[in-house]
C-alpha positions in Angstrom: 10.0 18.1 -17.8 8.5 15.8 -20.1 5.0 14.7 -20.4 5.9 10.9 -19.6 7.2 12.4 -16.2 4.6 14.5 -15.4 2.0 11.3 -16.2 4.0 9.3 -13.6 4.4 12.1 -11.3 0.5 12.4 -11.1 0.0 8.5 -10.8 2.6 8.2 -8.4 1.4 11.1 -6.0 -2.1 9.5 -6.2 -0.5 6.1 -5.3 1.5 7.7 -2.4 -1.8 9.3 -1.0 -3.7 5.9 -1.8 -1.3 4.1 0.7 -2.9 5.3 3.3 -6.6 4.4 1.8 -7.4 0.5 2.1 -9.5 0.3 -0.9 -7.3 2.1 -3.2 -4.6 -0.3 -5.2 -1.6 2.3 -4.5 1.0 -0.1 -5.7 -0.9 -0.8 -8.9 -1.2 2.8 -9.6 2.0 3.6 -9.4 3.1 0.4 -11.6 0.7 1.5 -14.2 1.9 5.1 -14.1 5.5 3.8 -14.4 4.2 1.5 -17.4 2.4 4.2 -19.3 5.1 6.7 -19.1 7.5 4.3 -20.4 5.1 3.4 -23.4 5.0 7.4 -23.7 8.8 7.9 -23.5 9.5 5.2 -26.6 9.7 1.8 -25.1 13.2 0.3 -25.7 13.3 -3.5 -25.0 16.5 -2.7 -23.5 16.7 -1.5 -20.7 13.0 -0.8 -20.3 11.7 -4.3 -20.5 14.1 -5.8 -17.5 13.0 -2.6 -15.3 9.1 -3.4 -16.0 9.7 -7.0 -15.3 11.4 -6.1 -12.0 8.9 -3.2 -11.3 5.9 -5.8 -11.9 7.7 -8.3 -9.4 8.3 -5.6 -6.6 4.6 -4.6 -7.1 3.2 -8.0 -6.6 5.8 -8.4 -3.4 4.5 -4.9 -1.9 1.0 -6.1 -2.4 1.5 -8.7 -0.2 2.9 -6.6 2.6 -0.5 -5.8 3.9 -1.3 -9.5 4.3 2.0 -10.5 6.2 2.2 -7.6 8.3 -1.2 -7.8 9.7 -1.1 -11.6 10.0 2.4 -11.1 11.9 0.9 -8.6 14.2 -2.3 -10.5 14.9 -0.1 -13.7 15.7 2.5 -12.0 17.6 -0.2 -10.5 20.0 -2.5 -13.8 20.0 -5.0 -12.5 17.3 -7.1 -15.0 15.4 -7.8 -15.3 11.8 -11.1 -13.5 12.4 -9.4 -10.5 14.1 -7.6 -9.9 10.7 -10.8 -9.9 8.8 -12.5 -7.7 11.5 -9.6 -5.2 10.9 -10.0 -5.3 7.3 -13.7 -4.6 7.2 -12.9 -1.9 10.2 -10.6 -0.2 8.0 -13.0 -0.2 5.1 -15.6 1.1 7.3 -13.0 3.7 8.7 -12.8 5.6 5.4 -15.8 7.2 6.2 -15.1 8.4 9.9 -12.3 10.8 11.1 -9.4 9.0 12.2 -10.8 5.7 10.9 -7.4 4.5 9.6 -6.6 3.9 12.9 -9.9 3.3 15.0 -11.4 1.0 12.1 -8.7 -1.8 12.2 -8.7 -1.5 16.0 -12.4 -1.8 16.6 -13.0 -4.3 14.1 -10.6 -6.7 15.3 -11.6 -6.1 18.7 -15.5 -6.8 17.8 -14.3 -10.1 16.2 -12.3 -11.1 18.9 -15.1 -10.5 21.5 -18.1 -11.7 19.6 -17.1 -14.4 17.2 -14.1 -15.7 19.0 -15.5 -14.8 22.3 -11.9 -13.9 23.9 -12.0 -12.3 27.5 -12.0 -8.2 27.0 -8.3 -8.0 27.7 -7.1 -10.8 25.4 -9.3 -9.5 22.7 -8.1 -5.9 23.3 -4.2 -7.1 23.2 -5.1 -9.5 20.0 -6.9 -6.1 18.2 -3.9 -4.2 19.4 -1.5 -6.3 17.6 -3.3 -6.7 14.4 -3.6 -2.8 14.5 0.3 -2.9 14.9 0.6 -5.2 12.0 -1.5 -3.2 9.5 0.4 0.1 10.6 3.6 -1.5 10.0 2.4 -2.8 6.8 1.2 0.8 5.7 4.7 2.2 6.7 6.8 -0.4 4.7 4.4 0.1 1.8 5.0 3.9 2.0 8.9 3.6 2.1 8.9 1.4 -0.8 6.3 3.4 -2.7 8.6 6.4 -2.2 11.7 4.7 -3.2 10.0 3.3 -6.3 8.7 6.6 -7.3 11.8 8.3 -6.7 13.9 6.0 -8.9 11.3 6.0 -11.8 11.5 9.9 -11.7 15.0 10.0 -11.8 14.9 7.4 -14.9 12.4 9.5 -16.5 14.2 12.8 -15.7 15.4 15.0 -19.0 16.4 18.0 -17.8 16.8 19.5 -21.2 13.5 18.0 -22.3 10.2 20.4 -22.3 6.5 19.6 -22.6 6.6 20.9 -26.1 9.8 19.2 -27.6 
């Protein structure tokens, strides 16, 4: 294993864990690890530049998944824009409580629907559920994409004969 491989592996593992923490820019951490590893490995315009441009475009696209998924869930189940904001704030608060990644967005969306939108409780619960479904769908999609991007980059950096001291 080489240093670039280990640097990327560390960034990728941090990013994979960060996928489940709302405030951690997991996709950006994985991209930064790839960029640093590519530079450490001796940047070559071909094939590194097209790879990094493609990786940057995928990083931007993956970053949008959360927004689209939660909006899809909220709209699919009748949620409002306020429910989306409530879910986001609830997710951030949820970092500090057990099972907060699930309870936080659900409670935040529910409170937003009940207090600000003034929906009846069953409608508010349905909208909150939809927001949560969207958020969890987005997290699952990001996890799979992070896994695939990381495995590809590890494969690209793998040099069986290279050692840390060579």
